[in-house]
N, C-alpha and C positions, 0 to 999 in steps of 0.2 A: 867588369865591375871590380874584380880582384886587382887588376892592374892599376885601376884608379886609386884603390885603397893603398897599394904599395907606393904609388907616387906621392900620396899625401904623407905616408910614413917616412919616405926618404927626406922630405922637407923637415918633418918634426925631428928626425934623428940628427940633423946637422947641428954641430955644436954652436955655430954662430950664424945668425941670419939678420939681414937688414931689409927684408922685404916680406910681403904677405903673398899668399896664393889665393886664386879665385876658382870656384866651381860654378860653371855657368850651365844653366839648363832651363827648359820651358816651365811655365807655371803648372803646378799639379803633377809634375812628372816623377815626384818621389825624392827630390833632393834632400828634404828634411828627414824623410824616412831613412835614406841612405846614410845621413850623418848619424842619426840616433842608433841605427842597428848595425852599421858596418864600421864607420870611421871612429866614432866616440869609444865604442867598446874596444876596438883595436888599440887605440892610443892608451887608454887607461889600464889595459891589461898587459902592456909590453914594458919590460925594463929597458930604459934608454939611458945609456951612460951611468948605470948604477942607480937610477931613480925611476919612480912612476910619475907620469904627468897627469895632471887633473885638467879636464876640459871645462871651459866656461862658455856656455851658449847664450847668445843674445839675439832675439828676434827684433828687428828694427821696424816691424809692421806697426804703423800708426804712431811711432815715436815723433814727438814734435819739439823736443827740447834735449839738447846734449846732456844736460844735468841728469835727466832721467836715465840715460845710459850709464853715467858714472855711478849713480846710486845703486843700480842693479848689479853692476860689476863689483862694487865694493862688498855688497852682501854676499855674492857668490864666492868671492875670493877670501872671505874670512870665516873659516869654519868655527873659530872661537866664539863667534856671535851666536848666542843661544836664541831660542824661539821668541822669548819675550823682547829681546833687543830688536830682532827683526820686525816684530810687531810695532815697536816704537818707530822704526824707520818708515814703515808703511803708513802709520797714522799721523806722523808729524811732517810738517812741510819743511824739508831741507832745501833752502832757497837756492844755493849756488854751489856747484861742485865743478868748477871750470876746467881743471886739468887733473891728470892722474895723481900727481903729488899732492895737489891741494885737496884732493879727495880725502887723503889720509888725515891731513891736519884738521879739516872741517869735521870729518866724522869722529875722529878721536876726541876733539873738543866737545862734540855733541853728547858723547856717551861717557865723559869723564875719564877717558883713558890717559889723559895727560893734563897737567896743571900749567898755569901760565909760567912761561920761561923754562919749563921742563923740556929737555930734549927728548925727542921720540926716536926710537929705532924703527925706521919704516919697514925693515925686514920682518918685524913681528906681525905687521899687518899686510904687507905686500911681498909675499914670496913669489917673485915673478919668474924665477928660473925653472919652475916646474909647472907652468901654466900654458895652456893653449886656448887662445880666444877664437870663438867662432861667431861671426856676425852674419845673420840670415836676413833675407827679404830686404836687401839694400834698396831695391827699386820701389818698395812700398813705404819707405819712411816719409813722414810729412815734413821733411827738412830738405834743404838744398843738398843734393847728392855730393857736390863739391865740398860743402862744409862737413858732411859726415866722413868722407874719405880723409879730409884734413885732420879730423879728430882721431880717426883710426891710425893715421900716420904717426901720431905721438907715441903710441904703443910700439909701433914697428921700428921707427927710426931711432927713437931715444932710448927705449927700454929693451929693444931687440926681442920682443915677445913673439912667439909663434902665433900667427894670426891667419885665419881662414875666412874668406868672404864668400858667401853663397848668394847668387842672384840670377836674374833673368836679364841678360844684357839687351835682348831685343826690346823688352818692355822698358828698360832703362833708357834706351835711345829714344823711344817714343816720348817718354816723360820729359827728357831734356829738351825736346823740340816743341812740346805741346803746352808747356807751362806759360801762363799769362799771355796767351796768343793775342787777345784783344789789345792789351797794353802795348805789346811789341809792334803790332800792326799800326796802331795810332802813332807811335813815335817814329817808325820807319816812314810812314806817309808824310808826317810833318817835316822830316829831314829832306825827303825827296822833293817836297814842294819848295822848301827853301833853296834847294840846289837847282831849281828850275826844271826838274825832270818830269814833273807831272804837268801834262799839257792841258790847257783849257779846252772846252768843247769846240770852240770856233777856231782852234789852232790850225794853221796851215804851214807845213814845213817848207823852209827855204830850199828851192830847187838847186841852188848853187852850192849846198853843203857837200863836202866830200864824204865818202863812205865812213871814214873813221869818226866823223863828227855826228853821224846819225845815231839815233837811239831806237833800234827796231824791236826791242824786247816788249812783250805785252806787260801791262801795268802789274798784273798779279806776279809775274816773274820778277819784275823790278823790286816789288815789295819783299818778296821772299828772299832775294839776294841781299837786300839791305838788312833784313832781320838777321840773316845768317852772319853777316859781317859784324853787326853790332853785338848781337846776343849769342855768340857761338859757344854755348855751354858744352856742346859735344867736344869741341877742341880742348876746352879746359879739362873736361873729363879725361880725354886721352892723355893729356900732359901729366895729370896727377896719377893716373893709372900706370903710366910708364915708370913713374918714380916709385910708386907704392907696390904695385903687383909684379912679382917676379915671374910667375907662371900662371896661365889660365888653362884649366882643364874643362873639356866639354863633357858634361854628364849625359851619358846615353844609357838609360836604365835597362835592366833585365826584367822585363815586365812579368814574365812567368814567375820569377822568384818573388817579386814584390806582391803580385796578386795572391800568391799562396800565403804570404805574410798577412795580407789584408783579411783573408778568409779566417784567420785564427781568432778574430774577434767574435765569431759566431759559434765557438766551441761549446758554449753553454746551452745551445739548442741542438741536441744530437741529430734530430730529424733534418733540420735545415743544413747543418754543416756536412752531413753525409750527402745530401743532394748537391750542394755547391761543389764539394770536392769531386764528386762523380762527373760533374759537368764543368769542371774548371777549363777544359779546352774550349767549350762554347763561350765562356766568359772572356777568355783571352782573345778568341777569334772575333767576337763582337766588338770588343775594345779596340782591336787593331783596325777593324773596318770603319770605326768612327773617324779615322784619319787624324786623331789628336793623340797627345801623350799625357792627357790630363787625368791623372789617377784620382784627383780629388773628386771629379765628377763621377768616376766609377765607384768610389766609396759611397757617395751619396745615393747612387743608383742601387747599390747592394743593400744599403740601409732601407730604402724604399721597398726593395724586393722582400726583405725580411717580413715587413708588415703584410705585403701582398701574399706571400707564401703561407704565413701563419693564418691569415684570415681565410684563404682558400681551403686550407686543410681542415679548418674548424667547421666551415659550412658545407664543404664538398669533399669529405674525406676520401671518397673513391675516385676522385678525378684522375684521369690518366697521366702518365709520365710525360707524354708528348705535349699536353696542355701546359704543364708546369714548365717544361723547357721553353715552350713558346712564350710564356709569360716572362721568363728570365731574359730571353733575347729582346723582347719588345721593351721591357723596362729599361734595360741598358741602352738600347738604341734610341728610344725617345728621349731619354735623359741627355744624351750627347747632342741630339738634334736641337733640343731646346736650350740647354744650358751652355753649350759651347758656341752659341750664336750662329749655328749653321743654318737655321731656319727660324722664321718668325713663329711666335706661338700660335698664330691663327691658321697656319698651313693645314693642320690636322684638326683644328678646333671644330670645324663645321661638319666633320664626318662623325656620324652618331652610332655606327654599328659596324661589326665585322662584315656583314653582308653588303652594306653600302660601300665600304672600303674596297671589297673585292669586285663589286660591280664597276666602280670607277676605274679600278686597275685593269680589268679585262677590257673595258671600252677603250682605255688609253692604248693598250697593246694591240688589240685587234683592229680597232677603227682608226688608229694612227692619228689621234688628236693629242696635241702637246700642251693643252691648257692645264693639264694635271701632270706635267712632266716630272715634277718633284716626287709625286707619289710613286711613279714607276721607278725612279732612281733609288728612292728609299727602299723599296721592296727588293729590287735587284741587288742592292748592296748588302743588306743584312740577312736576306733569306736565300742567297745565291746557292749555297750548298746544303741548306737545311730545309727539307721538304715538310711542310706543315700546312694544314688548312686554316690554322689560327694565327693570323698575322697582324691583327689589330684588336686592341682591347680599350674600349672607350674609358672605362673606369681608371685604367692605368694612365692614359693620356691626360685625363682630367686631374688625377692625383699629382702627377709630375708638374703639370702646368700651373695648378692653382693651390697645391698643397692640401686639398680637401679630398678625403677618402669618402666618396659618395656610395653608401651602402646600396641604395636603390639601383644605381647604374651597375655596380658590381654584381648584384644578383640578376639583373637583366642580362648582362653579358654571359655570366656563367650558366644561367638557365638555358639560354639559347644554345650554348655549346653542349651541355648535358643532353638536351633534347635531340640535338643532331647526332650525338654519339649513340644514344639509345635507339634512334630510328635507323641508324646505319646509313644506307645509300641516300644521297641527296636526290630530290625529285629532279627530273630531267631539265625542266625549264630553269631551275635554280642553277644547275650545272652550266648551262649556256650563259647565264648572267654573271656567274661568279668564278668560273674556271676558264683558263686558257683553252681554246677549242682544240689545240693540238694534244691536249692531255686525254682526249677522248679517243679510244681505240677505233680503228676502221670498222671492226666487227660490231661495234655497238652504236656507231654514229646514226644509222638509219632508225634504230629503235629510239634513241634520244630525240630525234627530230619528230618522229611519229607521236610519241608520248607528249611532247611539248605542244604540238598542234592540237592534240585532243584537249589538253588543258586550256589552250587559247580559245577553242570553240566553246568550251563549257563555262567560260567566264571566271576561271579560278585565279587569275592573276590580278594584281593591283594595276590601276590604270597606267601609272608611270612605268611599270614593268612592261606593259604592252608596247610602248613606244620603243624602249631600248631593245626589246627582243625583235621587233620588226626590223630595226636597223641591222641587227646581227644576221637575221635571215636574208636580208637584202645583200649583205656582204657575202654570205654563203653562195647565193645565186651568181654574183659577179665572179666568184672564184671557181664556179663550175661544180661546186659540191652538191648543189640541189638543182633539180630540174622541175621547178614549179612555176606555173603561169603567174605573172606578176599581178594581174587583175584579180585572180582567184585568191592570191595571198592577201591582197589588200582588203577584199571583202570579208575574208575569214577573220582578220584582225578587227575590222570595224564591228562586225557582229559580236565578237567576243568582248570588245570594249563596252558595247551597249549593255551586255548582260552584267559585266563586272562593275559598272557604275553604281549599281544599287548597294554594293557592299564595300566599295573601295574607300580608302581614306584620302582626304584632300592633300595634295602635294603643294605645300606652301611656297617653297623656293624652287620654281621650275627651272630657272637658269642654272642654279647650283646642281640640280639633279641631272641636267643635260650635259654637264662637264664630262668630257671623254667622248662626246658624240660630235663628230665634225658636221655641222649643219651648213657650212659654207658651200660644200659641194653636194648638198642634198638634192635629190631629184623630186619631180612633182608628186610622186606617190608618198615619199617620206614627208614632204610638206603637208600633204593632205592628211596623213595619219596624225601629224603633230597638231594640225588645226582641230581635228576631231577630238584629240586628247585634251586640248585646251578648253574646248566647249564643255566636254563632260566633266572636266576637273572643276570648272567654275560652278557647275550644277552640284557637284559633290560638296564643294565648299559651302554653298548655300544651305544644303541639308545638314551638314555637320555643324555649322554655326548656329542654325536654328535650334538644334538639339542641345548644344552647349549653353545657349542663352536660357533655354527652358530649364535645364538642370540647375543652373546658377540661381536664377531669380525665384525658383520654387523653394530655395533655401530661406527665403523671406516669408514669414517673420521668425521661424523657429531656429534657424541655424545661421544667423548673421555672421558670427565669428568665423565659421567654416567657409562661408561665402567669400569673406575678405581674403582668407589664406589661399583658397583654391584659385580665386581670380588673379591675385597678385603673382602667384607662383607659376600659373600655367596658361592664363588666357589674357594677359595684359594687352597683347597685340591684336586681339579680335575686336572688330567694331560692334560690340555686343548690343548696343542700344538699337542698332538697325534691325535686329532679329527678334524683337519681342514687342508685344502690344503694350504701349505706354499707359493706357488706361488700366489694364490689368496690373502693371507694375505699381502704379500709384495706389491702387486699392490695397496691394500688399504692404506698401510703405505705411499706409494709415493704420495697419494692424500692429506696427512696431511699437515697442516701448520708446519713450522720448529719447533716452540715451542711445538707442539703436538707430533712431532717425539721424542723429548727429553722426554716428559711425558710417552710415551709408552715404550721407552727404560728403563727408570727408574722403571716403573712398572714391566717389565720383570726381571730386576736385583734384585729388592726387593723381588719378588716372590721366586727366586731361592736362596736367602739367607735363607729363611725359609724352603723351600722344597729342601731337600738335594738329594733325590733319583730322578734322571732324566732318569732312564733306559727306561721308557715307552715313553719318549719324545725326547730322544737323536737323533734319526734318523731325525725327523722333524726339530729339532733345527739346525742340520747340513744342511738340505735342505734350511732353511731360510737364513742361513749364506751364502750358495752358491749362492742363488738368489741375495743377496746384493752385493757379490763380483763381480758377472757377471755384475751387473748394473754400478758399479763405475769404472770398468776396462776401462782405456783409456780416461776417462772423465776429462775435465778441472775442477780444484777445484772450488766448489761453497759452500755456507753454507750448502745446503742440502747434497751435496756429503760428506762434512766433518762430518756432523751428522750421515750419514749412516756408515762412517768409524768408528765412535765412537760406533755405535750400534754393528758393527762386533766385535770390541774389547770386548764389554760387553758379547757377545755370546761366544767368545773365553774363557773368564774367567770362564764362566759356564761350558763349555765343557772340559776344561783342568784341572779342579780341581780334586783332588784325589777322586776316587770312594769309596763310603761308602759300607761296607759290609751289605748285607740285614739283617735286624733285624729278630731274631727268634721270631715267634709269640708264644703266650701261646698255650695250648693244642688246636689242630685243632678241629673244631666243630664236625667233624666226619672224619673217615679215607678217605672217598671219597670226602670230601669237597675240593673245589679248593681254593687255596690261591692266593692273588694278592696284590701287593704293589702299591698304587696309587701315 
């Protein structure tokens, strides 16, 4: 880093220059930070040939007019302009400042510094022999790069001003090639067609042509070659760069130094800065493992962590240091995975808890299924040398992905961690589901297996856990770690599942849960367990949905607004009409105030705009409609009767719309797995 500063200073010290220099580096790698904290201060604090130079910094990010650059340079180069004049510049539209010299004339006239026919001493306004210009973000200007470089060349070639250009040449190259692609393709295709190089569909090549007359290139390659020939901006860039840029320096940042500088912004929070400085090695290590040099993402991640740290300490002041370190690693890691484009946002979106994450991870490692290969790679990369049980936080993932800090999810995550820490040792079957089996010592393996089988027999697991655990036991038998009769093991799990069904929760997305379990090579016993699980799971769903429908509809007539909120937020995907008696529902509707009848009708209409498949609910929707029609038949019109008629029309619109064909699912979880459309 110091060598690069000295190289820049060597350029500035030269008494005469007719070229600029370029500092090239990746986005977010700290180039601007390097300029502000290293180069700028060095230039302005050094006596050079008996004088002090002043730096003029100009970001080209978003600049769409060369005049805007001139105006900003003029302001920065004239310390005699007071604040009120600068305000005039900002609030008045200075229409044209085409060149450096014209800038002085136009600006001086604008502010009354010269009268008509009065000669102006430009040196009063433009003392150029002690100025160093710095143009940053060249690749982000909303102007043709060639035009910008030509503009900068005026300062370098004619005024011999010291000029430094900061950019990302890799992104600049992409920009040069990717602008106006559609227009370039159209023109290239048009020219190729006129040249007779685009062959019609029924074209047959003359067999008598010699090889030099044949055109063997694919059409895409022909078009690309023609575009490059006509619109070769890259070559134009290289030509003007060769003329303008004397030296190009590659910026390779010293991340430890820069990261320490980044941490200084948290000095106002003693507790946070102490934690960050103590764990700066973890920050640097996680940053390096991201495989990027993007310090901007790291800054954003640390800003997010500030809120996470402060909220955690406020609600859980006694949380252990290992949890806070885990939060720090995960916040940085997930920020890079999402914001650096390394993974789509949905990769971790469907994982809802630490336990689920660890279960998928263990199954991927132990059972050798690669459908969640990314999760295994993520975990191996960021937690390779950091041993922690806390490697996934749903509230952090959601915060980084959506920018919403969900307090409910935060408390769910942290309560689960606190409960685990308070209880100490994880129960045996949870260890098998969420830990790598090789972390279990030989001396405790038999005890873990025995305790797990006891819990299996007692029906203490959730149904979905039974299936995963059976696959793991099957794996242990194959490896020779267990000597258990396969038929006995199967019956043990079947009986335990039957007992667990009474208290288990419905597993909605079976296929997602089975990720990490290789069913392609499953034997007959595994398929049998899976089929039994599916049957019990459907029964569990029926009981759960009946209870949900009962709780929701019993909010009528007294808690209609709560019904709307709970239903929309939590149960929109449940075919709720299937699981409640429609005559009872209509009796409750009749007890509503008129405005609440409208509210319930609108809720039903809104739901079926989003839920297209009504096959499971159609029968009961017709029964509800029939009950309403029976009620209004022969009645004198009242407001309530009219509102019920409107409700009937809304039901008609739902029932009479075209039926959608059922969507084909992806591969079934297993041949015997039952499918259902909710």
